[in-house]
C-alpha angles and dihedrals in degrees: 000000000000099000097188094051091047088050090052090048091052093049092051094048087053089054092051093051090050090048092047088058089060108097091211105140093206095065101087092096091050092048088061087053091055090049092050093051092049092050091050092047091050089051091050091050088053094047095043093050092054092047122092091209097057106162095180094241130134125212131172111228122250095241094056093043092055090055099051112092103171120174118227118236113272095216096068123102110275117260126198117219097204141001086249091068091052088050094048090052093048090046095049090043093057095041094053101029095240123140108256089219088061091051093048091049089049089050093047095053095037100052111349088243092300110139093190095054118128121185126219088255092054098256109150143214135343100337094029099241118188108232094245093048089049092053090048088054093052094254108147095176111030088181088066107094096214094049091042092051093045092049098044092047090050090051093046088052089051091053092044090054092044095053099041097264089293102151095201093055093042091051091046090051090047088056104034103019128263089260091066093047089053090046096054094032091231139017108347116248091246116130092218093051093044091052092043094054093046095049096045090049092047091053093042093051098042 
């Protein structure tokens, strides 16, 4: 019996049990990820126990790793992957007159600072630009952090100007579209949008 692998399996099962107790309705996809990891670990236990050269190591295979696109929690402290990102935020903030803290808060809750993030609706990159919006903002590659931040900040500035520099309304428009903000004459009564505005403002003001 490979003790280390069994211990790892038990830890992962405990994590899944804890995760399953979370009532978050968006966790179904991630539950499949847990199941895939468990299945792979069980297969490795079987293979390693039958191998005379068992080195008691565990490694997730490349095909599986390439298929996992888990999104980091948006409540964690922002992290910056490179100096270039910090510079891009500061440059865009200065160019468009937008508070860099607001830009960082939007990035944190849009993508958790993952430049390769793609939402189920097709929004791309750090500031989650839709392809059509990205093109209208002059962004040729929305996966490029600098271009994405430049375009996202430009769009945020446009929304701030459109809604009288009211951050809450601009953020609601960023999430649900300016047409919905105008339709409801305020933050649209969409639970996702209401939560988004609250979370981004909390991060921005902290």
